[in-house]
N, C-alpha and C positions, 0 to 999 in steps of 0.2 A: 504493500500499499504506499502511496506517495506521501511525502511530508505535508503537501497541501491538503490531501484528504484527511490526514490525522488532525491537522489544524482545524479544519472545518468541523470535524466530529467533536474535538475538544471544545470548540466554541459553542456548538449546539448543546452539548452536555452541560457546559457552564451556565448557559441561559436557562436551561431546564431546571437546574438546581436552584438558580436565583429565583425563578418563578415559583417553585415549590416552597422555598423558604419564605417567600413573601406571602403566599397564601396560607401558610401554617403558622404565621407569627402570632395569631390570636389564640392558637391552641397551645400556648405555653404557660408556664407558671407565672404568677404575679411577681412584680419586682420585689415587694416586701417579703420577708421571711415568713413562711407559713409552716405550721408544725403538724407533722403526720400523727395519726392516732397511735401508731406503733412506732418503735424506735426508728428514727430517720436514718436511712442508709447514707454512706459517705457521698455517693453520687447516684443520680437517676439511672436506673438500669432499664433499658428498653425492653418492653414486654412484661415487666414486673410491676404489679399494681401497687399503688400506695393508698392509704386510707387516712382521711382527715375528718376530724369532728368539726361540725358547724351547726347552724340552726336555720330552719326555714320558717317563713311566716305564714299564718293563715288567720285572716281577720285581725291582724295585728299581733297575735300571740306567737311565740316561738315554740317550735318542736325540735328537740335535739336529734341530729342525724349523724351518721358516719358515711361519708361519700368516698367511693372508690374511683380512682383516677389512673389512667395510663398516659404517661408522658405529658402530664398537665392537661389531660382531657377527661372530665368527669363522665362516667358511664353508668353508675349505679348508686342509688340512695338506699341506705338501711337505717334502722333506728339506733339511737345511742342508749345503751342500757343504763348509763349514769344519769340520764335526763328524766325528770319526773313526768314530762308530758309525752315521752315516747317509750320509755322502758324497754328499749331494744327493738321496738316494732315500728311499723309505718302505717299510713293510710293511703288512699288512692291519690290524694293531692300531693303528698310528699313524694311518692314514687313518680308522679307525672311532672314534677318540677324539671326534670332533665329535658323534657320536650318543650317546656316553657323557655328554658335557657337557650336551646338550639332552634327555636321558632324562627323560620325565615321571614315572617311577617313583623318581626320586631322593628321598632323605630331605630334607625341606624345613625341618624345625625339630626341636629336641630333643624326644625322647619319653620320658616316664616311664611304665613299664609299658604301653607302646604307646599312650599318649595324649599328644597334642601339648601342649607346655608351652614355657617359655622358658629361656634360658641363665641367667637370674638364679636360678631355682629350683635348677638344677644346681649353681651355685656355692654356694648356700645349704646344700646337702647335703654338697658335697665339702670345702669349706674347713674346717669344724670337724673333719672326720675327719683332714685333713692336720695340724692342730695336735696332735691326739692322737698321730698317727703320728710326728710330729717328736719328741715327748717320748720315743718308743721308738726313735729313730734310724731310723725307716722299717720296723721289723719288722712284717711283715704286709702291706706295700705291694709290689705286683708290677706290672710294666709288660710288656706283650706287644706286639710289633710284627712286621710282615712284614720281608722283607729290605730293609735300608737302606743307601744309599750317600750320602745327603745329608750333607755336612759340617756343616751347620747343625743338623740334628736329632741327629746324633751328638755334637756339642758340647753341645747342651742336655741330652741324656741323661746325659753325663758330669757336668754341673753338678748334675743332679737326684740322681745317685748320691753326689756329694759332700755334698749337703744331707741325704740320707737314706742313710747308709752301709750300713744293713742291708736296704735295698731290693734286690730282684732284678729284672734285666731279662732277658726271654726273647725269642727270635726263632723264627719258624716260617715255612717256605716249602714248600708242597706240591710244587713243582718246584724242588728244591734242587740243590746241588753238593757234597754231603757226601762221596760216594765219590771224586770227583776230588781234593778237597783232602786227604782222608785218604790217598789213594794218593801224593800229592806228599809228605806228611809221612813216609810209609814210605820213599820213595826219596831224599829230600833232607833230611829231618830237621825240616821245618817246612811248614805249609800254604802252598800257593802256587797262583796261577792261571797256567796255561800257555796262552798265546795263540798259536795256529797262524797262520802267515802263508801262506795258500793261494796268494797271487800269486807266491810264491817256490818253490812246491813243484811239481816235475815229475811226481812219482809220489805218490799218496795212497792209503793203505789205511784204510778206515773199518770198525771192528769194532763193529757196532751203534751207530755214531755217526751223527748227523744234522746236520752243520754247515749244510746248506742248508735245513733244516726251520725251523719256527717257533721264535722265540726272540730274545733281545736282540742276538745276533750274526749274525742271518740276513742283514742287509744287507751287513755287512763281509765275511762269508764268501762271499756271492754275488758281490760285486765281485772278490774274489780269485780265485774259481773262473773267472769270465769272463775275467780277465786272462790265464789260462793256456790258454783254450780258444777263442780267436778263430778262427772257421772260415776267415776270410780271411787268416790268417797266411801270410806269404810265406816259408815255409821256416823260421820261427822255432820255438822249442820249444813243443810243444803238450802240455798236461798229460794224464795218464792217471789214471783213478780206478777203484779196486777197492772194492767194498762187500760185506761179509759180515754178514748180519743175519737175524733171525727173521721179520720182516714188512717189506715194502717201504716205505721212506720217500722223501721227495723227493730225498735224496742218492742213495739206491739207484736211483731212477728216472733219474738223470742219470749213472749209472756207465757206464764202458766194459766192465766185467765185474762181474756181480752174481750172488751165490749166496745161496740161502735156507738158513740154518743154525739149528738149534735152539739155545736159550740154553745148555744144558749142553755142547753140542759146541763152542761158542765158546771155552770154557776150554781144551779139549784143543788146538784149533787154535792158540790164542795160545801155548801152551807149545811146541808143535811148531815154530811159526814162530820163536820166540825161540831155540830150540836151533839152527835153521838159520842164524841170524844170529850164532851163537857163544856163546850162553849155556850154562853147564854144567848142563843140565837133561836128564833122561831124556825121550826122545821118546815121546809117547803113541802107541798103536796107532790108525792112521787108515786108512780105505779108500784104495786106490791112486789113485783119481781125485782124492781130497782132497790126497794127497801131491803129485801132479802140479801141481795148482793152486797149492799153497803154495810149491813149488820155483820156479815161474815168478814168483810175486809176490816172493819173497825175492831172486831174481836181479835183478829189475827195481829193487827198492829199493836193493840194493847197487851197482847200476850208476849210481846218481845220488846220490853222497854230497853232502851239503849241501842237496840238493833233494828228499829222500825223507822222507815223513812218515807216521806211524801215529797214528790217532786212535781213542780208546776212548770208548764212550758211557757215560752215567751209570749204565746198568744193570749194568755190570761192577763187582764188588766192589773194595775198595781194593787188595788185594794184586795183582790183575791190572792195575789202573791203574798201580801202581808198575812192573810188568814192561814196560808200554808205555813208561814214561819211560826205562827202561833201554835199550829198543830204539831209541828216538829219539836217545838219547845216542850209541849206536853208529853211527847214520846221520847224525850231525850235523844233525839235522832243523831246519828253519826255524821255531823256536818261541821266543817271548819269555816270560820268567818275570817276574811282578810279584807283590807282596804283595796279598792279597785286599783289595779296596776296600769290600766289604760289612762293616758292623759285625756282630759275632757275639755274641749274648747266650747265655744258658743254654738248653739244649734244652727243647722243650715238655713232654717227659716229666717233667722235674723240677718244672715248674709243676703238672702233674696230680698228682704224688705229694704235693707240698706242700699242695695244695687238699684232697686226701683226708685229710691229716693235720691239718686245721684250722689251717694256718699262714698262710692267705691271708685277709686282712681286706678289702683294697681292691684291685681289679684294674682297670687301665685298658688297653684294647685299642685300639691305633692301627693301623687297616688290617687287612686279612686277614679270613679267615672260617674259623677253625679248627674251629668246631662242625660245619662241613660237610666241610672238606677234610683234617682231621687223620686219621691212620691209625685205622682202626676199633678196633683193639685197645687204643688209649690211653684211650678212654672220656672224651674231653675234654668232650663235651656234658654227661654226667652230673656230672662234677666241677665244671663251671661253675655248675650250679644250686646248689651248696653255698656259693658265695662271697656273703657278706653285702652287698657293694656292688661291682657290676660295671658298667662303662660301655664301650660299643663305639662306636668312631668310624669312620665310613666313608661312602661315597657312598650306600649303600642300607641299608635296614633288613633285613639279611640273616639267615641262620639263626643266626649268633652273636648279633646284636643282639636277636633274639627271645627269647633265654635270659637276657639281661642286664636289670638294672633300668633302665638308661639306654641309649638309642640316640642318638648324636650325629651331626649332619650334618657331612660334611667337604667342603671345596671341591674342585672339579676342578682339575687342574693348569693349566688355562687361566684359572682364576678367582683365583689367589693367587700370591704370591711363594714361591720356594724355590730349591733347588740340587740337582743330581744329578750323579753321576759315571758315566762310561761304563765298560765292562769294563777298559779300559786305564788308568783313573784320571782321564781328561780330564773336567774339571768344566764344567758349564754353568749359568748363572743362569736359573731359571725365572721368566718374567715373565708377569703376567696380561694377557689381551686383552679381558676383559669383566668388569664388576662382578658379584659373585656373584648368581646367579639367585634364590637362596633365602636362608637364614640360617645359613650354615655358619661354623665356626671352624677355623683351621688347626691342624695338629699342633703347630706352634711355639707357638701361643697356649695350647693345652692343657698343654704342658710348662711354659709360663710360669706357669700356675696352680700347678703343683707347686713352682715356684721362688719363689712369692710375688709374681710380677710379673703383676698382674691385667690389665694393658693391653698386654702384649707383642704386637706385630704381627709377622707373618712378614716384612714388608718390613725392619723394623729388625733383626730377628734375623739375616736373611741378610746385611745390610750389616755388622753387627757381626762376623760370621764372617770376612768378607773384608777388613775394614779393616786389621787387623794394625798394623804400625808406620808406615803411610803417613800423611803429613800430609794435612790436610783437602783442600786444593786438588789434591794429587796423587791422593788417593783418588777424588775426584769424576771426574777425567779417566779414571782406570783403570776406575771403575765403569761409566761411560757406554760406553766401548769394549767391555768384557766383555759388557754387556747387549746392545749393538748387534750384536756379532758372533755371540752365542750360544755362545761358547767362552771359558773362562777361560784366558788364555795361560800356557803353561809349567806346566800343572797335571797332566799325565800322570804316572802312577806311575813311579818310576825302574826301569829294567831291572835284574834281579838276575842276577849271574853264577852259574850253577848249578855246584855241585860234581859230582864223579863220582857218579852215582846208585848206591844199594845194590841188589843183586839181592834181591828179597823172598823170604821163605819162603812158598811156595805151598801153600795147603790142597789136600786131595784134590779132584780135579775131580768135581763132582756128577753123579749119574746119575739122571735123572728118567724114571720110567716113566709112560706115559699122557700126558695132555695137560698143557700148560703155558700159563698165562695171562700174557700180556705187556701191560703198561699203557703208554700213550703219551700225550704231550702232544697237545692237540687244536688243529688248525690254525685253528679259529674261536673256540672257547670258551676256549682256552688252559688255565688251571687251574679254570675256572668263573667267573672274574671278568668275562668278556665274554659270558656266555651270554644276557644280556638285551639284546644288541645285534642289532637286526634285520638290519642290513647283513651282519653276519658269519654269522648264522644262515641267511641266504638265499644266501650265497656258496658255490658248490659246493666241497666239500673236494677237495684235490688227490688224484689217482688214483682215488678212489672216486666222486666227484661227488655225494656225499650232502649233503643239506640238512636243516635243522630236526631235528637229533638225532644220536645216535651209534648204532653197531651193533657186534656182535661179528663180527669177520672171521675166517673159518677156511677152510682148504684144501678144495677140492671132494672130495678122497678122504676127509677126516675127516667131512665132512658126509654122504657116502654111507654111511660106516661106522656113523654114529649115527642114520641115518634123518632127516636134516634137509634140507629144501628151502629155496631162497632166500626169505627173508622170514619163515621160521618163528621163533617165539619159543622161546628155550631157557632152561633154568635152569642157571646156573653155580654150582657148589658148590666151595668151596675154604677150608680152614682153619676149618671149622665155620660159615661164613657163605655166604649165597646171594644171587643176583641174577637177575632175569629180564630178558632183552634180546633184541631182534630180531637177525637175522643177515644177513650178506652173504657169499656164497661168492666167495672171492678167491684166485686162483692165485698172488698175490703174498705169500701167507702160507705159511710152512714147514709141512709135515705135522707134526702133533703140537703145533701152536701155535694159540692163540686170541688175537687182538689186540683190545684195547678201549681207547678213548680216555677221558680224564678229563674232568670239567667239566660233566656233565649230571645229570639227576635232581634238580634244584633245587626247593625248596618255597617259598623266600622270595627269588626272583630278580626277579620283576616280571611284567608282563603278557606279555612276550615269552618269557622264559626258564622260567617255572614249568611243571613237569610234562612237559618234553620230554626224551626220552632216558632212559638208565639211569645211576645213580650208582655208578661204579666204585670210588669211595673206600670203599664199604661192604665191599669185599673186601680192602682194603690192610692190610698189617701193618707195624709199625715195622721189623721185620727183613727184610721182603720188599716194598720199595716199588714195584718195577718188574717183577719176575719172580716169579710164584707157581706152583710146581709142584703136581703131584697134583691137578689140576683135574678135576672131574667134570661132564660136560655131558649133560643129558637134555632131550628135547623137552618143551615145556610144553603142547602141544596147541592152540596158537593160531597164527594167521597174521596178522602185522602188518608188511607189507613196508615197508622204509625208503623215504623219499622220495629219489629220484635225479633230479638235474637233467638228466642225459643218460647214456646207457649208454656204457661204455668201448668203444672201437672197436679190433677186432683186424684187422690188415691182412693181406690175402692177394691174390696176383696183382696185377692192374692197380690195385687200390685203394691200393697203396703210393705211387702218384703223389700222393696227398693229403698225405703227409708223407714225402718221399723221405729215405732214410738212406744216407749214403756213408761210407766209411772215410777217414781222414786221408790215407792213401796215394793214394787215387783223387782226393781233392780237390786235393792238391798236384801230382798228375800232370797234371791238367787246368787248372792255374791260369793257363796262358797262352792257354787257349781263350777265345773270346768268349762273353759271357753269353747263355744261351739263354732268352729271355724267354717264349716260347710265348704271346705276346699279339698278335702281328701277323698275325691271321687275316683273311681276306676278310669283309666286312661290308656290309649294305645301309644302315647308318647313314651319315649325312654325315661327312666328315672332322672330327675334333675340332679345335677352335680354342681356344687358351688366351690369356689376357690377359698381364699382366705376370708372373703367377705360375702355377705348375702344381704344386699341393700334392700330396704323395705320402708314403707310409709304407713302410718296409722293415723286416722283422722277421727277425732271425737266430734260427732255431729251435734252433741249437746252444747259444745262450746262455740261452734261456728255461728257467728251472728250475721253472715251474709254480706259483709262490708265490701267485698271485692278487692281488698288490698292485695291478696295473693294473686289475683288475675293480672293486675297491672304490674306487680313485681315480676311475675313470670315473663310478661311481655317485654319489660325493660331488660331483664337479665339475658334473655334468649333471642333478642333481635326479632321478635315476632312482628310481622308487618301489619300495617293498616290497609284494609281493602276498600273502604269507602261505602257510602250508603247504597249505591247500585248493586255492588257485589253482596252486601249484607242482605239485600232484598231477595237475592237468589239463594240465600242460605250458605254462603261461602265464607263463613267465619273462620278466622285463622288462629284463634286463641288456643294455646296448648292446655289450658286449664279453664274449666267452666264451673259455675255454681248452679246446680239444678235446684229449683224451688218446688217443693211438693206441699200440697195443702190437704190436710185432713179436716173434716168437719165432724164435731161430736158435741152433744149437749148445747147446741146453738152457738158454738164457737168455731171460729176458723183457727186452725192450728198449723201454721206454715212450718216447714223444716228446710234447712239448707244443707246441701251435700256437694262439697267440692269434688270434682271428677277430673283428675289428670289421667295419664296412661296408667293402666293397672299393672303393667310389667308382668304379665302372666307368665308363670313358669311353663305352662303348656299353652303357648300363645296361638290362638287361631289364625293370626295374621302371618305367621311364618311359613307354614307349609304351602300356602297358596302363592307366594311370591316367586315368579319364574326366574329371578336373577339373584336370589338370596340377599336382597337389600334389607330385609327385616330378619334379624338373627339375634341369637342370645350371645352374650359375652360370658367370660369365665366367672363373673360375679353375679350372674342372674339377671343382668339388665337386658331388657328388650331394646336393642339399638337399631337405629335406621342408618344404613350406609348411603349417604346422599349420592355419591358419585356412581353408585350402581343403579339407582332407581330410574326406571324408564317410564314411570307414570301409569302403570296398568290400573292402579287403584283397586286391585284384588284384595289387598290387605285391609283397606278401608271397608270394603263390602263385607269382609269376613269378621270384622271387629264388633262384638256385641255391645261394646261400651260407647262406640262412635266417638273416639277421641283422636282420630287421625285427621289431618288437614292436608288438603291438596292445593298446590300453587297453580291455579288455573291460568294465572298470568304472572308476570314478573313483579309481584307486589312490592318486592324490595330489590329488584334487579332490572331496572330500566322501564318498568310500567307502573310506577308508583302513583298513588292517588293524590290528586291536587298538587300541593307543593312538597309532598313528602320525599321527592327525589332531589331536593335541594342539597347543596354541598354541606351546609350547616347541619342538616338532619343526619347525614351519613356520619358525622363526627360523634354521634351518640352511640354508635354501635359498639357492642362489647367485643373486643378483638379476640376473646377466647371462645367465641361461638361463630360458626360460619353463617353467612347470609345465603339463604337458599334461593335457587333459581326457579324459573318457570318449569312446571312439569314434575316437580319433586314432591314426594309425600313427606310430611314432617309431623312431629308429635313430641310430647313430654319426654325428656331424657333423664329425669331425676337430677337435673343440673350436673351432668357427668363431668363438666369442666371443673366443678368444685371438688368432685371426688378425685379427679386427676391431680388437682393442685395439692389436696391433702396427702395423696399417695406420694407425690414427689417430695413434699416436705418431710414426710415420715421416712422415706428411703434415704434422704440426705442426712437425717439424724439417726439412722439405724435403729428405728423403733417401729412398732405397729401403729396404725392409725387409731387414735384415741376415741372413746365414746364422746359423742357430741362435737367432734372436730369437723364433721361435714354437716352443713345445714343448707338445705335447698332454699332457693329464693322465696318460694311460697311460705315455707316454714318460718323463715326469718322475718317475713313481713307480718305474719298473723298476729293481730293484737291480743287474741285470747289464747294463743298457743294451742289451737285446736289441731294443727298439723304437726306431727312429729316424724322424724326421719332417723334411721340408724341401721345398725348391722344386726341381723337376726342371729348371727353366730355368737353374739355377746348376749348372754341370758338376761342381763339387766339393762339392755338398751331399751329405749322407749317403745319402739315397735314390738320387740320381743315381750316386754312386760305387758303391754296393752293387749296382745293376742291371748294372754292368759285370763283376761277379764271375761266374766260370764255373758256380758252383753256385746261381746265382740262378734262381728259377722263379716262376710265377704259379699260384695255386690255381685248379684247373679252367680253366687258361689255354686248353685246347683248345676251350672254348666261344666264344672270341672276344669276351669281355666287356671286354677290355683294362683290367683292374683297376689302380687307382692303388696299392692295397695289395698288395705282393708280398713274397716270402720268400727266404731263403737255406736251402738244404738242411741237415738235421741231420747233423753230422759227428761220428763217434766215432773213438776212437784205440785199437783193440784191440791186445793183446799178440800178436804173430805166433805165439809159442809156443803160446798157448792157442787161437788160431784154427785152427792147423793140427792141434793135438793133440786138439781137441774136449774139453778138460778141463772 
């Protein structure tokens, strides 16, 4: 080869290397030192994961996580066992934050009137205005934030208010806690947060409360619920849960006794129950069956002093919240009281009034999207247009940013420093795992501009918050430990000793004629801030299994009365406003009630979230945030059926074997019996032989609350692609793990049950003998593996699988034919490099996270030791808030799966087929009140 050719080749390779280094510069570690969760290696080793503790926000509260990164690229989120809000587990929102980070629809640079520009121009416009505002002591300057718990941001806002004494700070949260705190003020004389300890409660009554549902406390409540409901408890106290609500929630789905109650009837029930507990209140007239139910509940609560708890949902007005506090005081309920850790600014309504009065000159919005999610009657969007200078700071150019002169990009929580408090006040340092992908600036930096500190970094701001009186050397040691652990020691809010609560003056119980609209948090979109997340949109909603949108849920008898068929579009009219939405007929909704979730109908969400579902905020009023009576429902004359991942299963007869349900009495009576595995059937297969390990999974269906954390965790860990609504409509779901919902009806109650279904890893697998190319085979440790490069897509294995857990790539869902923007370069950065990305025509399924098994095996071999018990934890087991999923080695007698297989209520799904599955289950155990079981109340 000539020298000229070599020179050209060298030049070409040099240009290629330069281009690659430029494109990958954002996928590197931040400039400041960040501390790995485990001992930091001397240098970054390519292909070797590093783990860092940090915290992620939800509704302003922090949840501690440990994030795995490869070469400065975060790929997986798991819970931090040291943090009280995560306890080593996650929820769907924490798992999906990776897709929020890599979202190609994120705002990349400052925009002036929706045109890209730079931060210099923004400063050139803002700083002269600030000088003029300072001369007026800040008159005309307003700051609007979402819910804040960050000590650093609250400190900086305090400094800004000192510099601009006449500035006003406002807060807005579409999913807030105003009723609860006002109820505490009525009962105790001051706003408080009351934190229930479900692990210490033997009897719990939820009045339209959903502690196991989506929210910042879901993980903590789930763990407490599981602690009281261990199906394998050897005669120890087993909790009992009553739920009265207008539409079934996750908490209602896990109840021992559940009743559908209209919202107006809840007030009368609460007053009757308080009178039964000794309150000097007149008893409302209630039907005899309701009185029997409430007498049984009251007797059960009174029989467990110190371990009985009543929870009120945010839908109940303050006076009724205060009455619940009075009841809990009488019961000596396991409740901790702390001062609210969220900073509280002036209400959004005051900002709207000031804007209409011409009193707002400059408005800086940090986070949130009030133009979309504020109550419709406030008219915030119209008021915002009147502000001469408005800037909106956030991850996306959302509906609020579209109405502002300036849209400013914010960093994701994994891109910059910060701090967050959990509900109990425990603080965590937020550390970045990756250099910002685009050109954002932090909230601290923007507040620094208001303070005249033009180069304030979030890193220095956070360190200044926590430095205190510590000497330099002492602070550095403290700082490294706090960042390393992901928890600031001794930072929890002090417990407040509660005085005797006052009995509130109760308003007359409302009487609602006709239909009532009940609004709910969404299990995937939350308040709308996660609607552009493809993982969450394609994750089936608990109970309904709906994907890619929301729907109005109403009782079948109401649908028949209004001439509505499933999937018909209806028009909802309430308070002079209307909305059209498709329908789901749901027997889990009380007659006279229509339930609709928030967070949809977005116009500026992004390629994933735009235009899906209906915007329930259009019907909301400031005086009726959750319950809107006098609803009028009329058919719209169109049929647009919602997308359902699978139909709810109602069990009858022998089908109950799929998810057996037993009472606690029966479970304890049979606790000395041997486990009935139903997997030792005659077979023509050769005897199974295992090597050093026999991996298996056991799932306790009593503990599964149906939260879907395991589903999204599996998707994140194993590079499971998104297929989009059109493919989902064809039934082409790609999830490796699903949660089947089965409903039994007995005694007038609906009794749902949740069953996670991954691959069973059958020892005599029906999928293996039918594969013509031996792509589906067993390995030496009993895993049913799929050899992707052999698979030719016959789908014989899928047809022969009785569990229907295999997925076929009809298109290149992650290999050139991605849905919408899922093929963007930033999305590809989230892939776990330890798991291959499958191509079109390949069959795939759960692998028991064999990459984690392999990593543990390599570590054990390097240290010349066997793999230890608990060393391998699958992604689904790691995510589970209730620890319902356990994984281990059957060759170790005391491993969790081996031990649980000896339980009397252990069973194999479709075990009569003789497939000898390695994934097995424990029957769902409920603890009914004998008085209600016998009386049929």
